[in-house]
C-alpha positions in Angstrom: 33.5 38.5 -13.9 34.9 41.1 -11.6 35.5 40.1 -8.0 32.7 41.3 -5.7 33.4 39.1 -2.8 34.5 42.2 -0.7 31.2 44.0 -1.3 28.4 44.0 1.3 24.8 43.2 0.3 22.4 46.1 0.1 19.0 46.8 -1.6 19.5 47.3 -5.2 16.9 48.8 -7.5 17.0 49.9 -11.2 14.5 51.0 -13.7 15.1 50.9 -17.3 13.0 52.2 -20.4 12.5 51.1 -23.9 10.2 52.7 -26.5 8.5 50.9 -29.3 7.1 53.2 -32.0 4.4 51.9 -34.4 3.4 53.6 -37.8 -0.3 53.7 -37.5 -3.2 54.0 -35.1 -4.6 50.7 -36.3 -1.6 48.9 -34.6 -2.3 50.6 -31.2 -6.1 49.7 -31.6 -5.2 46.1 -32.3 -3.0 45.9 -29.2 -5.6 47.4 -27.0 -8.4 45.2 -28.5 -6.2 42.1 -28.2 -6.7 41.4 -31.9 -3.0 41.0 -32.8 -2.6 37.5 -34.7 0.2 36.4 -32.3 -1.7 36.9 -29.2 -2.1 39.5 -26.3 0.9 41.7 -26.8 1.2 43.1 -23.2 0.6 39.7 -21.6 3.1 37.8 -23.8 5.8 40.6 -23.6 5.4 40.7 -19.8 6.2 36.8 -19.7 9.1 37.3 -22.1 10.5 40.2 -20.1 10.5 38.2 -16.9 12.6 35.5 -18.7 14.8 38.1 -20.2 15.7 39.5 -16.6 16.4 36.0 -15.2 18.5 34.9 -18.2 20.7 38.1 -18.2 23.9 36.4 -16.9 23.5 33.6 -19.5 23.5 36.2 -22.3 25.8 38.7 -21.1 29.1 37.0 -20.0 30.3 39.6 -17.4 27.0 39.7 -15.4 26.9 38.0 -12.1 24.1 35.4 -11.5 22.1 36.8 -8.6 18.7 36.4 -6.9 16.0 38.6 -8.5 13.5 39.5 -5.9 11.1 41.5 -7.8 10.4 42.4 -11.4 7.8 45.0 -12.5 6.7 45.8 -16.1 4.7 48.8 -16.9 3.3 50.0 -20.3 2.2 53.5 -21.3 0.8 54.5 -24.7 1.6 57.9 -25.9 0.2 58.5 -29.4 2.0 55.9 -31.6 4.7 55.2 -29.0 4.6 52.5 -26.3 6.9 53.2 -23.4 8.1 50.1 -21.5 9.4 50.6 -18.0 11.1 47.7 -16.3 11.9 47.8 -12.6 14.1 45.1 -11.0 15.0 44.7 -7.3 17.4 42.5 -5.3 19.4 42.4 -2.1 22.9 41.7 -3.3 26.4 42.8 -3.7 26.0 44.3 -7.2 23.3 46.2 -9.1 20.7 45.2 -11.4 21.0 48.0 -14.0 21.9 45.7 -16.8 19.1 43.2 -15.8 16.6 46.0 -16.1 17.9 47.2 -19.4 18.1 43.7 -20.7 14.6 43.0 -19.7 13.3 46.2 -21.3 15.1 45.4 -24.6 13.7 41.9 -24.7 10.2 43.2 -24.1 10.7 45.6 -27.0 12.1 43.1 -29.3 9.3 40.7 -28.6 6.8 43.4 -29.2 8.4 44.1 -32.5 8.2 40.3 -33.5 4.5 40.3 -32.5 3.6 43.5 -34.3 5.7 43.2 -37.6 3.0 41.0 -39.3 0.5 43.9 -39.0 2.9 46.8 -39.2 6.1 47.0 -41.2 7.0 50.3 -39.8 7.7 49.3 -36.1 10.8 50.8 -34.5 12.6 50.4 -31.2 14.0 53.5 -29.6 15.6 54.8 -26.3 16.7 51.8 -24.4 18.2 53.4 -21.4 18.5 53.4 -17.7 16.2 55.7 -16.0 17.4 55.5 -12.4 19.1 53.2 -9.9 19.4 52.9 -6.2 21.8 51.1 -3.9 25.5 50.5 -3.6 28.5 52.8 -3.2 27.3 55.4 -5.6 24.2 56.1 -3.5 26.5 57.7 -0.9 28.7 59.9 -3.1 29.0 63.4 -1.7 26.9 62.4 1.5 29.9 62.4 3.8 32.0 65.1 5.1 35.2 65.7 3.1 37.2 67.2 6.1 37.4 64.0 8.3 40.8 63.0 9.8 42.1 59.8 11.3 45.0 58.3 13.3 46.0 54.7 12.7 47.6 52.9 15.7 49.1 49.5 15.4 49.2 47.5 18.7 51.9 44.7 18.4 54.8 43.7 20.6 56.6 41.9 17.7 56.1 44.8 15.1 57.1 47.6 17.6 60.2 45.5 18.3 61.1 45.4 14.6 60.5 41.7 14.3 57.7 41.9 11.8 56.4 44.2 9.2 53.1 45.9 9.5 50.6 45.3 6.8 47.3 45.6 8.7 47.8 49.3 9.5 48.8 50.1 5.9 45.7 48.3 4.7 43.6 50.5 6.9 45.4 53.6 5.7 44.7 52.6 2.1 41.0 52.3 2.8 40.8 55.6 4.5 42.5 57.3 1.6 40.1 55.7 -0.8 37.2 57.2 1.4 38.7 60.7 1.2 39.9 60.7 5.0 43.1 62.3 5.8 45.4 60.2 7.9 47.1 62.6 10.3 49.3 60.0 12.1 50.4 56.4 11.9 52.2 54.8 14.9 53.2 51.4 16.1 53.2 50.7 19.8 53.4 47.6 22.0 50.5 45.9 23.6 50.5 48.0 26.7 47.4 49.4 28.2 48.8 52.8 29.2 50.3 53.5 25.8 47.0 52.4 24.1 45.0 54.9 26.2 47.4 57.7 26.0 47.4 57.7 22.3 43.6 57.7 22.1 43.4 60.6 24.6 46.0 62.5 22.8 44.3 62.3 19.4 40.9 62.9 20.9 42.3 66.2 22.4 43.7 67.2 19.0 40.2 66.9 17.5 41.0 64.0 15.2 37.8 62.5 14.0 38.7 58.7 14.0 41.3 56.8 16.0 41.6 53.3 14.4 43.6 50.5 16.3 44.6 47.2 14.8 45.9 44.4 16.8 45.3 43.2 20.3 41.7 42.1 19.8 42.4 38.4 20.2 42.3 36.0 23.2 45.9 35.9 24.2 47.2 37.4 27.6 48.7 40.3 25.7 45.6 41.2 23.7 44.4 44.2 25.8 43.2 46.7 23.3 39.4 46.2 23.9 39.8 46.5 27.6 42.2 49.6 27.4 39.7 51.4 25.1 36.4 50.4 26.8 37.5 52.3 29.9 37.9 55.5 28.1 35.1 55.7 25.5 31.7 57.3 26.4 29.5 54.9 24.5 29.9 51.6 22.5 28.3 51.2 19.2 27.4 47.5 19.0 26.0 47.7 15.5 29.5 48.5 14.1 31.0 45.6 16.0 28.2 43.3 14.8 28.7 44.4 11.2 32.4 43.8 11.4 32.0 40.2 12.8 29.2 39.2 10.6 31.1 40.3 7.4 34.1 38.4 8.6 32.2 35.3 9.6 30.9 35.0 6.0 34.6 34.7 4.9 36.3 32.8 7.7 34.8 30.7 10.6 37.3 32.3 13.0 36.0 35.9 13.0 33.6 35.1 15.8 36.6 35.0 18.1 37.6 38.6 17.3 36.9 41.1 20.1 36.7 44.2 17.7 35.0 47.1 19.3 33.6 50.5 18.3 32.5 53.6 20.3 32.6 57.2 20.7 34.6 59.6 23.0 33.1 63.1 22.5 33.0 63.5 18.8 35.8 61.0 18.0 35.0 57.5 16.7 37.3 55.0 18.2 37.7 51.5 16.6 39.6 48.5 17.5 40.1 46.1 14.6 41.9 42.7 14.2 45.7 42.6 13.7 45.9 40.3 10.8 46.1 41.9 7.4 43.0 40.2 6.1 41.1 40.8 9.3 41.9 44.5 9.3 41.1 44.9 5.5 37.9 43.0 5.7 36.8 45.0 8.7 37.3 48.3 6.9 35.4 46.8 3.9 32.6 45.8 6.2 31.9 49.3 7.5 33.4 51.9 5.2 32.3 54.3 3.9 28.9 53.8 5.6 30.3 54.3 9.0 31.3 57.9 8.2 27.6 58.7 8.7 28.5 58.6 12.4 29.6 62.2 12.0 26.4 63.3 10.7 24.7 61.7 13.6 27.0 63.2 16.2 26.5 66.6 14.6 22.7 66.1 14.8 23.0 65.0 18.4 25.1 68.1 19.3 22.5 70.5 17.6 19.5 69.0 19.5 
């Protein structure tokens, strides 16, 4: 199975379809009148469909086991066709498209099995996904494509050339994946005046995001949060909470990070941990969803 540990849980919904076509009206009448020898077709197929959805990861090797929080099965008769619609919902890290399609196909196959004693011309058609919701694909093209960022590494040891920067590069990689242009990348020591001057300079240039990494711990030289809090207009606690919550699920030490987020004018300012994993996981926790900030700021400016 592919690695989904970096993903965040979101509401996932998928609806799939299968069509069972019979060869005569008498078959449809038997279904409606509940006179099919093997039993109530719709009731039996519903039970089988629920089992099919739940058993998906046991049948399809690459599917992740997940909590299925809702399964709905609807039938519609159009002439000699029975349209099966299967809707599956979960709050999880990956989608339920395959679960919905597997459930619909199992319902169709069970319907075929129940009807074949009275109709030798039963066929199964059009097993397909109708629509899905949730996950990264929901946000495609929803964010501006002209956003820019500057990445600032705050570290005495890295600025002195005693250590290689990896956290800043991890941040840049994520920004590029999200279509954000990185305008500048600098390494500075843990000095309040330099931290503040860099932020003010980038804000004056109209750069959309200034992302710091390092200086969010508890040592006497970790001064990034204090330096930035004094210049931002408003903090955004929800972003800070999302970063720490995501990290805490992966390491028990994330609660000690003092990551901050806020805006200065129309610029988003973030201070993330200085460790490579801390920076990478913080970016995974909030990107690309955090880019919605710029839609919110735009709406505020127009009000």
